C-alpha positions as a LaTeX table, in Angstrom:
\begin{tabular}{lrrr}
\hline
Residue & $x$ (\AA) & $y$ (\AA) & $z$ (\AA) \\
\hline
Unk1 & 0.00 & 0.00 & 0.00 \\
Unk2 & 1.03 & 3.61 & $-0.45$ \\
Unk3 & 2.14 & 5.51 & 2.65 \\
Unk4 & $-0.73$ & 7.94 & 2.07 \\
Unk5 & $-3.18$ & 5.25 & 3.12 \\
Unk6 & $-2.09$ & 5.39 & 6.75 \\
Unk7 & $-2.07$ & 9.15 & 7.31 \\
Unk8 & $-5.39$ & 9.10 & 9.18 \\
Unk9 & $-4.44$ & 6.07 & 11.27 \\
Unk10 & $-2.12$ & 8.01 & 13.60 \\
Unk11 & $-4.58$ & 9.94 & 15.78 \\
Unk12 & $-1.88$ & 11.97 & 17.55 \\
Unk13 & $-0.19$ & 13.00 & 14.32 \\
Unk14 & $-3.57$ & 13.92 & 12.85 \\
Unk15 & $-4.49$ & 16.09 & 15.84 \\
Unk16 & $-1.15$ & 17.92 & 15.73 \\
Unk17 & $-1.67$ & 18.63 & 12.04 \\
Unk18 & $-5.11$ & 20.13 & 12.72 \\
Unk19 & $-3.68$ & 22.28 & 15.51 \\
Unk20 & $-0.87$ & 23.44 & 13.23 \\
Unk21 & $-3.29$ & 24.32 & 10.40 \\
Unk22 & $-6.01$ & 25.99 & 12.47 \\
Unk23 & $-4.61$ & 29.53 & 12.65 \\
Unk24 & $-3.85$ & 29.80 & 8.93 \\
Unk25 & $-7.22$ & 28.30 & 7.94 \\
Unk26 & $-9.07$ & 30.69 & 10.24 \\
Unk27 & $-7.09$ & 33.74 & 9.10 \\
Unk28 & $-7.67$ & 32.98 & 5.43 \\
Unk29 & $-11.44$ & 33.03 & 5.86 \\
Unk30 & $-11.35$ & 36.06 & 8.17 \\
Unk31 & $-9.50$ & 38.00 & 5.48 \\
Unk32 & $-12.19$ & 37.15 & 2.94 \\
Unk33 & $-14.87$ & 38.39 & 5.33 \\
Unk34 & $-13.27$ & 41.85 & 5.34 \\
Unk35 & $-14.24$ & 42.37 & 1.69 \\
Unk36 & $-17.33$ & 43.97 & 0.22 \\
Unk37 & $-19.42$ & 42.43 & $-2.57$ \\
Unk38 & $-21.16$ & 44.51 & $-5.24$ \\
Unk39 & $-23.58$ & 42.79 & $-7.62$ \\
Unk40 & $-24.93$ & 44.90 & $-10.46$ \\
Unk41 & $-28.32$ & 44.07 & $-11.97$ \\
Unk42 & $-28.50$ & 45.34 & $-15.53$ \\
Unk43 & $-31.65$ & 45.21 & $-17.60$ \\
Unk44 & $-34.98$ & 46.88 & $-18.35$ \\
Unk45 & $-37.66$ & 47.65 & $-15.81$ \\
Unk46 & $-40.10$ & 44.81 & $-15.17$ \\
Unk47 & $-37.45$ & 42.19 & $-15.97$ \\
Unk48 & $-37.99$ & 40.25 & $-12.74$ \\
Unk49 & $-34.91$ & 41.63 & $-11.00$ \\
Unk50 & $-36.56$ & 42.28 & $-7.64$ \\
Unk51 & $-38.28$ & 38.89 & $-7.67$ \\
Unk52 & $-35.02$ & 37.13 & $-8.41$ \\
Unk53 & $-33.20$ & 38.96 & $-5.61$ \\
Unk54 & $-36.02$ & 37.92 & $-3.30$ \\
Unk55 & $-35.53$ & 34.28 & $-4.36$ \\
Unk56 & $-31.81$ & 34.54 & $-3.62$ \\
Unk57 & $-31.79$ & 36.65 & $-0.47$ \\
Unk58 & $-35.33$ & 36.49 & 0.88 \\
Unk59 & $-35.80$ & 40.22 & 0.46 \\
Unk60 & $-37.16$ & 42.28 & $-2.44$ \\
Unk61 & $-35.37$ & 45.39 & $-3.68$ \\
Unk62 & $-38.49$ & 47.37 & $-2.83$ \\
Unk63 & $-38.11$ & 46.28 & 0.81 \\
Unk64 & $-34.62$ & 47.82 & 1.09 \\
Unk65 & $-34.00$ & 51.57 & 1.17 \\
Unk66 & $-31.58$ & 52.70 & $-1.56$ \\
Unk67 & $-28.41$ & 54.49 & $-0.53$ \\
Unk68 & $-28.86$ & 58.23 & $-1.26$ \\
Unk69 & $-26.47$ & 60.29 & $-3.32$ \\
Unk70 & $-26.29$ & 58.50 & $-6.68$ \\
Unk71 & $-29.08$ & 58.98 & $-9.26$ \\
Unk72 & $-32.82$ & 58.51 & $-9.38$ \\
Unk73 & $-32.54$ & 55.92 & $-12.15$ \\
Unk74 & $-29.63$ & 53.89 & $-10.77$ \\
Unk75 & $-30.31$ & 52.66 & $-7.25$ \\
Unk76 & $-27.83$ & 51.04 & $-4.88$ \\
Unk77 & $-29.22$ & 48.90 & $-2.07$ \\
Unk78 & $-27.32$ & 47.82 & 1.02 \\
Unk79 & $-28.59$ & 44.31 & 1.81 \\
Unk80 & $-26.27$ & 43.91 & 4.77 \\
Unk81 & $-22.86$ & 45.20 & 5.86 \\
Unk82 & $-21.13$ & 43.12 & 3.21 \\
Unk83 & $-23.39$ & 43.03 & 0.14 \\
Unk84 & $-24.50$ & 45.89 & $-2.13$ \\
Unk85 & $-26.96$ & 45.44 & $-4.99$ \\
Unk86 & $-26.95$ & 48.02 & $-7.80$ \\
Unk87 & $-30.12$ & 48.12 & $-9.90$ \\
Unk88 & $-29.33$ & 49.59 & $-13.32$ \\
Unk89 & $-32.14$ & 49.93 & $-15.89$ \\
Unk90 & $-31.47$ & 49.09 & $-19.53$ \\
Unk91 & $-30.28$ & 51.69 & $-21.99$ \\
Unk92 & $-33.76$ & 52.30 & $-23.40$ \\
Unk93 & $-35.00$ & 53.29 & $-19.93$ \\
Unk94 & $-32.34$ & 55.95 & $-19.20$ \\
Unk95 & $-30.73$ & 58.75 & $-21.15$ \\
Unk96 & $-27.19$ & 58.70 & $-22.52$ \\
Unk97 & $-25.58$ & 60.59 & $-19.62$ \\
Unk98 & $-27.10$ & 58.24 & $-17.02$ \\
Unk99 & $-26.11$ & 55.23 & $-19.13$ \\
Unk100 & $-22.52$ & 56.47 & $-19.19$ \\
Unk101 & $-22.55$ & 56.90 & $-15.43$ \\
Unk102 & $-23.96$ & 53.40 & $-15.03$ \\
Unk103 & $-21.17$ & 51.94 & $-17.16$ \\
Unk104 & $-18.60$ & 53.85 & $-15.14$ \\
Unk105 & $-20.03$ & 52.54 & $-11.87$ \\
Unk106 & $-20.04$ & 48.97 & $-13.15$ \\
Unk107 & $-16.49$ & 49.25 & $-14.45$ \\
Unk108 & $-15.13$ & 50.68 & $-11.20$ \\
Unk109 & $-17.19$ & 48.98 & $-8.52$ \\
Unk110 & $-19.10$ & 45.88 & $-9.63$ \\
Unk111 & $-17.75$ & 42.43 & $-8.82$ \\
Unk112 & $-20.40$ & 40.69 & $-10.91$ \\
Unk113 & $-22.97$ & 41.78 & $-13.49$ \\
Unk114 & $-26.26$ & 39.92 & $-13.85$ \\
Unk115 & $-27.64$ & 40.89 & $-17.25$ \\
Unk116 & $-31.41$ & 40.34 & $-17.51$ \\
Unk117 & $-33.21$ & 39.38 & $-20.69$ \\
Unk118 & $-36.94$ & 39.12 & $-19.86$ \\
Unk119 & $-38.69$ & 36.21 & $-21.58$ \\
Unk120 & $-41.33$ & 38.68 & $-22.70$ \\
Unk121 & $-40.54$ & 40.48 & $-24.99$ \\
Unk122 & $-37.15$ & 38.76 & $-25.17$ \\
Unk123 & $-33.90$ & 40.12 & $-26.58$ \\
Unk124 & $-34.85$ & 43.17 & $-28.65$ \\
Unk125 & $-32.41$ & 45.51 & $-30.42$ \\
Unk126 & $-31.99$ & 48.13 & $-27.63$ \\
Unk127 & $-31.31$ & 45.40 & $-25.07$ \\
Unk128 & $-28.85$ & 43.69 & $-27.41$ \\
Unk129 & $-26.99$ & 46.98 & $-27.84$ \\
Unk130 & $-26.90$ & 47.35 & $-24.05$ \\
Unk131 & $-25.35$ & 43.92 & $-23.81$ \\
Unk132 & $-22.80$ & 44.82 & $-26.47$ \\
Unk133 & $-21.62$ & 47.75 & $-24.34$ \\
Unk134 & $-21.59$ & 45.79 & $-21.10$ \\
Unk135 & $-19.74$ & 42.90 & $-22.73$ \\
Unk136 & $-16.83$ & 45.22 & $-23.53$ \\
Unk137 & $-16.29$ & 45.96 & $-19.86$ \\
Unk138 & $-13.73$ & 43.67 & $-18.28$ \\
Unk139 & $-16.08$ & 42.39 & $-15.63$ \\
Unk140 & $-17.52$ & 39.03 & $-14.59$ \\
Unk141 & $-20.83$ & 38.67 & $-16.39$ \\
Unk142 & $-23.73$ & 36.22 & $-16.26$ \\
Unk143 & $-26.76$ & 36.56 & $-18.51$ \\
Unk144 & $-30.21$ & 35.53 & $-17.30$ \\
Unk145 & $-33.26$ & 34.67 & $-19.34$ \\
Unk146 & $-35.68$ & 35.82 & $-16.66$ \\
Unk147 & $-39.36$ & 35.26 & $-15.90$ \\
Unk148 & $-39.48$ & 31.96 & $-17.80$ \\
Unk149 & $-42.63$ & 31.09 & $-15.84$ \\
Unk150 & $-44.45$ & 33.50 & $-18.20$ \\
Unk151 & $-43.68$ & 31.26 & $-21.19$ \\
Unk152 & $-44.96$ & 27.79 & $-22.11$ \\
Unk153 & $-42.49$ & 25.13 & $-21.01$ \\
Unk154 & $-41.75$ & 23.94 & $-24.55$ \\
Unk155 & $-41.02$ & 27.51 & $-25.69$ \\
Unk156 & $-38.23$ & 28.12 & $-23.18$ \\
Unk157 & $-35.49$ & 25.94 & $-24.78$ \\
Unk158 & $-36.12$ & 27.55 & $-28.18$ \\
Unk159 & $-35.99$ & 31.07 & $-26.76$ \\
Unk160 & $-32.94$ & 30.16 & $-24.69$ \\
Unk161 & $-31.07$ & 28.83 & $-27.74$ \\
Unk162 & $-31.90$ & 31.87 & $-29.86$ \\
Unk163 & $-30.96$ & 34.35 & $-27.10$ \\
Unk164 & $-27.65$ & 32.65 & $-26.39$ \\
Unk165 & $-26.73$ & 32.64 & $-30.08$ \\
Unk166 & $-27.21$ & 36.42 & $-30.18$ \\
Unk167 & $-25.25$ & 37.07 & $-26.99$ \\
Unk168 & $-22.32$ & 34.88 & $-28.07$ \\
Unk169 & $-21.72$ & 37.20 & $-31.02$ \\
Unk170 & $-20.60$ & 39.90 & $-28.59$ \\
Unk171 & $-19.11$ & 37.84 & $-25.76$ \\
Unk172 & $-17.78$ & 34.36 & $-26.62$ \\
Unk173 & $-18.22$ & 31.90 & $-23.79$ \\
Unk174 & $-21.01$ & 33.83 & $-22.06$ \\
Unk175 & $-23.39$ & 31.65 & $-20.04$ \\
Unk176 & $-27.15$ & 32.07 & $-20.18$ \\
Unk177 & $-29.27$ & 30.69 & $-17.34$ \\
Unk178 & $-33.05$ & 30.47 & $-17.73$ \\
Unk179 & $-34.56$ & 31.43 & $-14.35$ \\
Unk180 & $-37.75$ & 32.34 & $-12.57$ \\
Unk181 & $-37.58$ & 34.08 & $-9.23$ \\
Unk182 & $-41.33$ & 33.71 & $-8.78$ \\
Unk183 & $-41.35$ & 29.93 & $-9.29$ \\
Unk184 & $-37.79$ & 29.38 & $-7.95$ \\
Unk185 & $-36.73$ & 27.76 & $-11.23$ \\
Unk186 & $-32.95$ & 27.13 & $-11.62$ \\
Unk187 & $-32.12$ & 29.35 & $-8.65$ \\
Unk188 & $-29.75$ & 26.65 & $-7.35$ \\
Unk189 & $-27.95$ & 26.58 & $-10.71$ \\
Unk190 & $-27.59$ & 30.35 & $-10.62$ \\
Unk191 & $-26.28$ & 30.22 & $-7.05$ \\
Unk192 & $-23.63$ & 27.67 & $-8.03$ \\
Unk193 & $-22.49$ & 29.74 & $-11.02$ \\
Unk194 & $-22.22$ & 32.86 & $-8.87$ \\
Unk195 & $-20.32$ & 30.95 & $-6.18$ \\
Unk196 & $-17.85$ & 29.63 & $-8.75$ \\
Unk197 & $-17.18$ & 33.13 & $-10.09$ \\
Unk198 & $-16.84$ & 34.68 & $-6.64$ \\
Unk199 & $-14.55$ & 31.89 & $-5.40$ \\
Unk200 & $-11.89$ & 33.25 & $-7.73$ \\
Unk201 & $-12.42$ & 36.78 & $-6.39$ \\
Unk202 & $-12.31$ & 35.68 & $-2.75$ \\
Unk203 & $-15.85$ & 36.92 & $-2.13$ \\
Unk204 & $-18.08$ & 33.85 & $-2.29$ \\
Unk205 & $-18.64$ & 33.70 & 1.48 \\
Unk206 & $-20.19$ & 37.17 & 1.42 \\
Unk207 & $-22.70$ & 35.97 & $-1.16$ \\
Unk208 & $-23.28$ & 32.64 & 0.62 \\
Unk209 & $-23.99$ & 34.35 & 3.96 \\
Unk210 & $-26.66$ & 36.53 & 2.35 \\
Unk211 & $-28.40$ & 33.63 & 0.60 \\
Unk212 & $-31.85$ & 32.65 & 1.76 \\
Unk213 & $-31.22$ & 28.96 & 1.01 \\
Unk214 & $-27.84$ & 28.04 & 2.50 \\
Unk215 & $-27.52$ & 24.46 & 1.24 \\
Unk216 & $-26.45$ & 25.14 & $-2.39$ \\
Unk217 & $-23.53$ & 27.25 & $-1.12$ \\
Unk218 & $-22.56$ & 24.68 & 1.50 \\
Unk219 & $-22.76$ & 21.86 & $-1.04$ \\
Unk220 & $-20.57$ & 23.91 & $-3.36$ \\
Unk221 & $-17.93$ & 24.28 & $-0.64$ \\
Unk222 & $-18.02$ & 20.60 & 0.32 \\
Unk223 & $-17.61$ & 19.33 & $-3.24$ \\
Unk224 & $-14.96$ & 21.94 & $-4.02$ \\
Unk225 & $-12.95$ & 20.88 & $-0.96$ \\
Unk226 & $-13.26$ & 17.19 & $-1.85$ \\
Unk227 & $-12.11$ & 18.00 & $-5.38$ \\
Unk228 & $-9.12$ & 19.99 & $-4.16$ \\
Unk229 & $-7.97$ & 17.14 & $-1.94$ \\
Unk230 & $-8.52$ & 14.60 & $-4.68$ \\
Unk231 & $-6.41$ & 16.80 & $-6.95$ \\
Unk232 & $-3.57$ & 16.80 & $-4.43$ \\
Unk233 & $-3.60$ & 13.01 & $-4.41$ \\
Unk234 & $-3.62$ & 12.73 & $-8.17$ \\
Unk235 & $-0.84$ & 15.21 & $-8.91$ \\
Unk236 & 1.36 & 14.94 & $-5.83$ \\
Unk237 & 3.86 & 12.16 & $-5.17$ \\
Unk238 & 2.88 & 12.19 & $-1.50$ \\
Unk239 & $-0.21$ & 13.50 & 0.22 \\
Unk240 & 0.45 & 16.69 & 2.20 \\
Unk241 & $-1.30$ & 16.01 & 5.51 \\
Unk242 & $-1.03$ & 19.62 & 6.71 \\
Unk243 & $-2.64$ & 20.92 & 3.53 \\
Unk244 & $-5.42$ & 18.32 & 3.78 \\
Unk245 & $-6.24$ & 19.34 & 7.36 \\
Unk246 & $-6.08$ & 23.02 & 6.42 \\
Unk247 & $-8.61$ & 22.52 & 3.62 \\
Unk248 & $-10.91$ & 20.64 & 6.00 \\
Unk249 & $-10.69$ & 23.36 & 8.65 \\
Unk250 & $-11.31$ & 26.05 & 6.03 \\
Unk251 & $-14.42$ & 24.11 & 5.01 \\
Unk252 & $-15.79$ & 24.03 & 8.56 \\
Unk253 & $-15.04$ & 27.74 & 9.02 \\
Unk254 & $-16.82$ & 28.60 & 5.75 \\
Unk255 & $-19.90$ & 26.58 & 6.71 \\
Unk256 & $-20.03$ & 28.24 & 10.14 \\
Unk257 & $-19.84$ & 31.65 & 8.43 \\
Unk258 & $-22.59$ & 30.76 & 5.96 \\
Unk259 & $-24.89$ & 30.17 & 8.94 \\
Unk260 & $-23.57$ & 33.35 & 10.61 \\
Unk261 & $-21.68$ & 31.72 & 13.48 \\
Unk262 & $-18.34$ & 33.03 & 14.69 \\
Unk263 & $-15.82$ & 30.28 & 15.49 \\
Unk264 & $-12.24$ & 30.34 & 16.75 \\
Unk265 & $-9.30$ & 28.22 & 15.58 \\
Unk266 & $-9.81$ & 26.17 & 18.76 \\
Unk267 & $-13.46$ & 25.58 & 17.86 \\
Unk268 & $-12.43$ & 24.29 & 14.45 \\
Unk269 & $-9.88$ & 21.85 & 15.88 \\
Unk270 & $-12.33$ & 20.61 & 18.51 \\
Unk271 & $-15.08$ & 20.01 & 15.96 \\
Unk272 & $-12.96$ & 18.10 & 13.46 \\
Unk273 & $-10.84$ & 16.03 & 15.86 \\
Unk274 & $-13.95$ & 14.86 & 17.71 \\
Unk275 & $-15.30$ & 13.49 & 14.43 \\
Unk276 & $-12.06$ & 11.98 & 13.17 \\
Unk277 & $-11.00$ & 10.33 & 16.41 \\
Unk278 & $-13.39$ & 7.42 & 15.92 \\
Unk279 & $-10.95$ & 5.47 & 13.71 \\
Unk280 & $-13.63$ & 5.16 & 11.07 \\
Unk281 & $-11.53$ & 6.70 & 8.33 \\
Unk282 & $-8.76$ & 4.15 & 8.25 \\
Unk283 & $-11.22$ & 1.27 & 8.59 \\
Unk284 & $-13.15$ & 2.67 & 5.65 \\
Unk285 & $-10.07$ & 2.75 & 3.49 \\
Unk286 & $-8.96$ & $-0.72$ & 4.57 \\
Unk287 & $-12.39$ & $-2.05$ & 3.62 \\
Unk288 & $-12.31$ & $-0.27$ & 0.28 \\
Unk289 & $-8.87$ & $-1.64$ & $-0.46$ \\
Unk290 & $-9.87$ & $-5.19$ & 0.48 \\
Unk291 & $-12.97$ & $-5.07$ & $-1.71$ \\
Unk292 & $-11.02$ & $-3.98$ & $-4.77$ \\
Unk293 & $-7.85$ & $-6.07$ & $-4.24$ \\
Unk294 & $-8.75$ & $-8.55$ & $-7.02$ \\
Unk295 & $-8.97$ & $-5.69$ & $-9.51$ \\
Unk296 & $-5.85$ & $-3.96$ & $-8.20$ \\
Unk297 & $-3.75$ & $-7.08$ & $-8.73$ \\
Unk298 & $-4.72$ & $-7.03$ & $-12.40$ \\
Unk299 & $-4.29$ & $-3.27$ & $-12.84$ \\
Unk300 & $-1.72$ & $-2.07$ & $-10.25$ \\
Unk301 & $-1.84$ & 1.67 & $-10.98$ \\
Unk302 & $-5.45$ & 1.82 & $-9.76$ \\
Unk303 & $-4.19$ & 1.56 & $-6.18$ \\
Unk304 & $-2.87$ & 5.11 & $-6.42$ \\
Unk305 & $-6.29$ & 6.27 & $-7.58$ \\
Unk306 & $-7.97$ & 4.63 & $-4.61$ \\
Unk307 & $-5.94$ & 6.71 & $-2.17$ \\
Unk308 & $-8.14$ & 9.61 & $-3.30$ \\
Unk309 & $-11.12$ & 7.94 & $-1.62$ \\
Unk310 & $-9.82$ & 8.21 & 1.94 \\
Unk311 & $-9.10$ & 11.95 & 2.45 \\
Unk312 & $-11.91$ & 13.03 & 0.10 \\
Unk313 & $-14.44$ & 10.80 & 1.90 \\
Unk314 & $-13.34$ & 12.15 & 5.28 \\
Unk315 & $-13.73$ & 15.71 & 3.97 \\
Unk316 & $-17.21$ & 14.90 & 2.67 \\
Unk317 & $-18.16$ & 13.54 & 6.10 \\
Unk318 & $-16.73$ & 16.55 & 7.93 \\
Unk319 & $-18.57$ & 18.99 & 5.65 \\
Unk320 & $-21.86$ & 17.10 & 5.99 \\
Unk321 & $-21.58$ & 17.01 & 9.79 \\
Unk322 & $-20.65$ & 20.71 & 9.93 \\
Unk323 & $-23.70$ & 21.59 & 7.82 \\
Unk324 & $-25.98$ & 19.63 & 10.13 \\
Unk325 & $-24.42$ & 21.20 & 13.21 \\
Unk326 & $-24.56$ & 24.86 & 12.19 \\
Unk327 & $-27.89$ & 24.55 & 10.34 \\
Unk328 & $-29.38$ & 23.27 & 13.63 \\
Unk329 & $-28.06$ & 26.31 & 15.50 \\
Unk330 & $-25.30$ & 24.17 & 17.03 \\
Unk331 & $-27.90$ & 21.96 & 18.74 \\
Unk332 & $-26.87$ & 18.60 & 17.26 \\
Unk333 & $-25.29$ & 16.29 & 19.82 \\
Unk334 & $-21.90$ & 14.62 & 19.43 \\
Unk335 & $-23.57$ & 11.25 & 18.85 \\
Unk336 & $-25.84$ & 12.69 & 16.17 \\
Unk337 & $-22.88$ & 14.31 & 14.41 \\
Unk338 & $-20.89$ & 11.10 & 14.62 \\
Unk339 & $-23.73$ & 9.22 & 12.93 \\
Unk340 & $-24.00$ & 11.85 & 10.17 \\
Unk341 & $-20.24$ & 11.78 & 9.67 \\
Unk342 & $-20.10$ & 7.99 & 9.41 \\
Unk343 & $-23.09$ & 7.83 & 7.10 \\
Unk344 & $-21.66$ & 10.33 & 4.64 \\
Unk345 & $-18.13$ & 8.95 & 4.72 \\
Unk346 & $-19.51$ & 5.53 & 3.83 \\
Unk347 & $-21.78$ & 7.08 & 1.18 \\
Unk348 & $-18.86$ & 8.88 & $-0.47$ \\
Unk349 & $-16.60$ & 5.82 & $-0.23$ \\
Unk350 & $-19.24$ & 3.58 & $-1.77$ \\
Unk351 & $-19.71$ & 6.02 & $-4.64$ \\
Unk352 & $-15.97$ & 5.91 & $-5.31$ \\
Unk353 & $-15.99$ & 2.11 & $-5.25$ \\
Unk354 & $-18.81$ & 2.00 & $-7.79$ \\
Unk355 & $-17.08$ & 4.55 & $-10.03$ \\
Unk356 & $-13.86$ & 2.52 & $-10.05$ \\
Unk357 & $-15.69$ & $-0.76$ & $-10.60$ \\
Unk358 & $-17.61$ & 0.70 & $-13.55$ \\
Unk359 & $-14.43$ & 2.19 & $-14.98$ \\
Unk360 & $-12.69$ & $-1.19$ & $-14.75$ \\
Unk361 & $-15.62$ & $-2.91$ & $-16.44$ \\
Unk362 & $-15.48$ & $-0.37$ & $-19.29$ \\
Unk363 & $-11.74$ & $-0.92$ & $-19.76$ \\
Unk364 & $-12.15$ & $-4.70$ & $-19.74$ \\
Unk365 & $-14.91$ & $-4.47$ & $-22.36$ \\
Unk366 & $-12.73$ & $-2.22$ & $-24.51$ \\
Unk367 & $-9.90$ & $-4.73$ & $-24.21$ \\
Unk368 & $-12.18$ & $-7.66$ & $-25.15$ \\
Unk369 & $-13.46$ & $-5.80$ & $-28.21$ \\
\hline
\end{tabular}
């Protein structure tokens, strides 16, 4: 077996690694929380902007007082201490001087632009010209086909295809998401796309904290953390235990923040080491290895791939337990968290086993053919 397989078997070494990583993991997230997030909504009036914001944050634009001192047409709303929403009408709804000021604001201050194309009337010429101008700005941009609940279900894919074809002429690679704030259609997809964009800017936690539905953001963080650790195993010659524990502690800190709980480095260490001290992780890997030994003997390099299952499965279990704990208002007991942790570690490990088994079957069939 590879040495990586035993890294979770030494409880004392594991605890020391968590203690070593706690300060840096905590500081990294604290730094991100010092940022401000500005999301600019760009599109015509009656494009479903307020309804969509309500679906995301549980609060309509009309329920928030705009910050004074900008313009009557362009309104900036402070949703909390960290998140600002700028509502910018489309070019046909404002004059040239206001449009120029809107573009200047977006260029200087916006972290992300959500460009609205209402399903009715769709992408007309003035709106397309607005998009052309916005597309030239070097800003993160997502386009939304909004209010799709106003169209027949079979019409939406056709309208979506046509709209995207037009937008791609001015911004190659642009994504178009068909959404309905009123019916909560594809809101989770939109959340995930926004999270992915803001991850790179170090501002996703600010968005996640403000979300009405916390789970899509938490799920995003859990899967991203599992993927990062799996990537370490694939590309590294040896698994960096300190980096693995740091990623796991960062995950717990992020989830606590999403649910608006303040935690210390000591809290992080206590939470994770309590879960991982049950010896489940090494037993899980040993069982996985035993189950697949017949295949490994035939295809030796697969053993390296299986080492991904252990740290990624543990991370999945930690994230799932942290979600349950903070979503409950920190009322889950240690036994309840232990059960959740074990259940999700086994679930993740079993998924990996099935993926490898199916992959082996495919390779054998290719060889036979």
